[in-house]
C-alpha positions in Angstrom: 33.7 -53.9 16.3 34.1 -50.6 18.0 32.7 -47.4 16.6 29.6 -45.5 15.5 26.8 -46.3 13.0 24.6 -43.5 11.8 21.2 -45.2 11.5 18.3 -43.5 9.7 15.3 -44.7 11.9 12.0 -45.0 10.0 8.8 -43.8 11.6 6.9 -46.6 13.5 10.1 -48.1 15.0 11.3 -47.4 18.5 14.9 -46.5 19.1 15.4 -49.7 21.1 14.1 -51.7 18.2 16.6 -50.0 15.9 19.4 -50.9 18.3 18.1 -54.5 18.5 18.2 -54.7 14.7 21.9 -53.6 14.7 22.8 -55.9 17.5 21.5 -59.0 15.5 24.1 -58.2 12.8 27.1 -58.0 15.2 29.1 -60.7 17.0 27.4 -62.1 20.1 27.8 -60.0 23.3 28.8 -56.9 21.5 27.7 -53.9 23.4 25.3 -51.6 21.5 23.4 -48.6 22.5 21.9 -45.5 21.0 22.5 -41.8 21.6 19.5 -39.5 21.8 16.2 -41.3 21.8 13.8 -40.6 18.9 10.0 -41.1 19.5 8.5 -44.0 17.6 6.6 -41.8 15.2 9.7 -39.7 14.4 12.2 -40.5 11.7 15.8 -39.6 11.0 19.3 -39.7 12.6 19.8 -42.1 15.4 23.5 -42.5 16.5 24.3 -46.1 17.5 27.4 -46.8 19.5 29.1 -50.2 19.1 31.5 -51.9 21.5 33.9 -49.6 23.4 32.2 -46.6 21.7 29.3 -46.9 24.1 31.6 -45.2 26.6 31.6 -42.1 24.4 27.9 -41.3 24.4 28.4 -37.9 26.2 30.8 -36.7 23.7 28.8 -37.4 20.5 25.2 -36.5 21.6 25.7 -33.5 23.8 25.8 -31.3 20.6 23.4 -29.3 18.5 20.5 -31.1 16.9 18.5 -30.1 13.9 14.9 -31.1 13.3 12.2 -30.5 10.7 8.8 -30.8 12.2 5.2 -30.0 11.1 3.1 -27.8 13.4 -0.6 -28.7 13.2 -2.9 -26.0 14.4 -6.5 -26.5 15.5 -6.1 -29.7 17.5 -4.2 -30.6 20.6 -3.5 -34.2 21.8 -2.6 -35.8 25.1 0.7 -36.9 23.7 1.4 -33.6 21.9 1.8 -35.6 18.6 -0.4 -37.2 16.0 -0.6 -40.5 17.7 -2.5 -39.2 20.8 -6.0 -38.6 21.6 -7.5 -35.3 20.6 -8.2 -33.2 23.8 -9.1 -29.8 22.3 -10.2 -28.5 18.9 -10.7 -25.1 17.3 -11.7 -24.0 13.8 -10.5 -20.4 13.9 -6.8 -20.9 13.4 -3.9 -18.5 12.9 -2.4 -18.0 9.4 1.2 -18.4 8.1 2.2 -14.8 9.0 1.0 -15.3 12.6 3.1 -18.5 12.9 6.2 -16.7 11.5 5.8 -13.9 14.0 5.5 -16.3 16.9 8.7 -18.3 16.2 11.2 -15.7 17.5 9.6 -15.9 21.0 11.0 -19.5 21.2 14.6 -18.8 20.4 17.3 -18.7 23.1 17.2 -20.1 26.6 13.5 -20.9 27.2 11.5 -22.7 29.9 9.8 -25.8 28.7 7.6 -28.4 30.3 8.2 -32.0 28.9 5.2 -33.8 27.7 3.4 -36.2 30.1 4.0 -39.1 27.6 7.7 -39.1 27.6 10.6 -41.4 28.7 11.6 -39.2 31.6 11.5 -41.0 34.9 9.8 -40.3 38.2 10.2 -42.6 41.1 11.9 -45.2 38.9 9.1 -45.3 36.4 8.9 -43.6 33.0 6.3 -40.8 32.7 4.4 -42.5 29.9 4.0 -45.6 32.1 2.5 -43.5 34.9 0.3 -41.7 32.4 -1.1 -44.9 31.0 -1.9 -46.0 34.5 -4.0 -42.9 35.0 -1.6 -41.3 37.5 -1.3 -37.6 37.4 2.2 -36.3 37.7 3.3 -32.7 38.1 6.1 -32.0 35.8 8.3 -29.0 36.5 9.4 -26.8 33.6 13.1 -26.8 32.8 15.4 -24.5 30.9 16.5 -25.6 27.5 18.2 -23.9 24.5 16.8 -23.3 21.1 19.5 -21.9 18.8 17.2 -21.0 15.9 13.8 -21.6 14.2 13.2 -21.2 10.5 9.8 -21.2 8.8 9.9 -23.4 5.8 6.4 -23.6 4.2 2.7 -24.1 4.7 2.1 -27.8 3.8 -1.7 -27.6 4.1 -4.3 -25.3 5.8 -3.3 -25.1 9.4 -0.1 -27.1 8.9 3.4 -25.5 8.8 6.8 -27.0 8.3 9.6 -25.5 10.5 13.3 -26.3 11.1 14.6 -26.1 14.7 18.2 -26.1 15.8 18.5 -26.8 19.5 20.6 -28.2 22.3 19.9 -31.4 24.3 16.7 -31.9 26.2 14.4 -30.0 23.9 11.1 -31.8 23.2 9.9 -30.7 19.8 6.4 -31.9 20.7 6.3 -29.5 23.6 7.7 -26.7 21.4 4.8 -27.3 19.0 2.3 -27.3 21.8 3.7 -24.1 23.2 3.8 -22.3 19.9 0.0 -23.1 19.6 -0.6 -21.8 23.1 1.3 -18.6 22.3 -1.1 -18.2 19.4 -4.1 -19.1 21.5 -4.7 -22.1 19.4 -4.6 -25.9 20.3 -1.7 -27.5 18.4 0.3 -30.7 18.1 3.3 -32.1 16.2 2.1 -34.0 13.2 5.5 -35.0 11.7 9.2 -35.0 12.9 12.5 -35.7 11.1 15.8 -35.4 12.9 18.2 -34.1 10.2 21.3 -34.0 12.4 22.6 -34.9 15.9 26.1 -33.5 16.3 28.3 -34.8 13.5 25.6 -37.3 12.4 23.4 -36.1 9.5 20.8 -37.7 7.2 23.3 -37.4 4.3 25.7 -39.9 5.9 23.2 -42.3 7.4 22.2 -45.8 6.6 18.8 -47.5 6.8 18.3 -50.7 8.6 17.8 -52.5 5.3 21.0 -51.1 3.9 23.2 -52.4 6.8 21.6 -55.9 6.4 23.4 -56.4 3.1 26.6 -58.5 3.2 29.6 -56.5 4.4 27.5 -53.3 4.7 27.7 -53.0 8.5 31.5 -53.0 8.4 31.5 -50.2 5.9 28.9 -48.2 7.9 30.9 -48.5 11.1 32.9 -45.3 11.7 36.1 -45.3 13.9 35.6 -44.2 17.5 37.4 -40.9 17.0 36.0 -40.1 13.6 33.3 -37.8 15.0 35.4 -36.3 17.8 37.6 -33.9 15.7 36.2 -30.9 17.6 38.2 -32.0 20.6 42.0 -31.3 20.6 44.3 -34.3 20.4 47.2 -35.0 22.8 49.8 -37.7 22.4 51.4 -39.5 25.3 55.0 -40.9 25.1 55.1 -44.7 24.7 57.0 -45.2 28.0 53.9 -44.1 29.9 51.5 -46.4 28.2 51.1 -48.7 31.3 50.2 -45.7 33.5 47.6 -44.7 30.9 46.2 -48.2 30.8 45.8 -48.0 34.6 43.8 -44.9 34.2 46.3 -42.4 35.8 45.8 -38.7 34.9 47.9 -37.4 32.1 50.7 -35.1 33.2 52.4 -32.5 31.1 55.8 -34.2 31.1 54.2 -37.3 29.6 53.3 -35.5 26.4 55.1 -35.6 23.1 54.2 -31.9 22.7 56.1 -29.3 24.8 53.1 -28.1 26.8 49.5 -28.9 27.8 46.8 -27.5 25.5 44.6 -24.7 26.9 41.3 -26.6 26.7 39.1 -28.5 29.1 38.5 -31.7 27.1 41.0 -33.7 25.0 41.4 -36.8 23.0 44.3 -38.9 24.3 46.4 -41.2 22.1 49.3 -43.6 22.9 51.4 -45.1 20.1 48.8 -43.5 17.7 46.0 -45.5 19.4 42.9 -43.7 20.7 43.1 -44.1 24.4 40.0 -42.2 25.5 38.6 -38.8 26.5 40.0 -36.8 29.4 39.1 -33.6 31.2 41.3 -31.0 32.9 41.6 -31.2 36.7 43.4 -29.2 39.3 47.2 -29.5 39.1 47.3 -29.1 35.2 46.5 -32.7 34.5 43.9 -34.5 32.4 41.8 -37.1 34.1 40.1 -39.8 32.1 36.4 -39.8 31.9 36.2 -42.5 29.1 39.0 -45.0 29.1 39.2 -47.2 25.9 42.3 -49.3 26.5 42.1 -52.7 28.1 38.3 -52.7 28.6 
């Protein structure tokens, strides 16, 4: 059981609980992990890695993500979402045109301060644990990338649905908070759906209830290389299999093709078996970063 399962996490469930639900359906001691944590109140795509695929986290989640979130103007909370305690209110709120005009200011490489209630760690403890203990922690802003923001509709007075395409590390809660601050109005995120994480989308996902049906989890499990097609494939001659299994860097003369590809990251195969992911190193070789044979 090695591969990926595209779980559609419901609101109210933690990412860890979703992983636990999957683990209970698999053979004992099977490694299971998730890629890209979703807040408990959020719903949508949660990539789950099974077995050897847990070694491929970096290659499936370090891609563009797409979210649909609801901006709620007029109230800010200590968690920056609807589950938190209201800390500021305002009745005079911006209109839809004001919101549309603000969105372009948050596209590109921007500086963002993560929310206090987050899973980021400081001194070995998660920030939300420190916050619950009443400890004040100074959080430095960091650069993140927002590829695009699209205004969808006004769902109710002061509530606006927007779609965000972004890179890793972006907190949508913080983005909603900052849009409000730009408009001089307290704000929080009242709803969040992750539509896509890399090649994982809501259209190809499975609910926890769906994968509990007999034989369903096997059908939901995608091969380890199914979502890695963006990386070029190289094939190693059978005679060098043992050297590959020992983790030796791949040399040009080992390849079935006449030359090394001009890329930095590749998928490596031996005897048509996916051996792992490798990155270019000095000396025109590819060194393994994720070895899948004999582990």
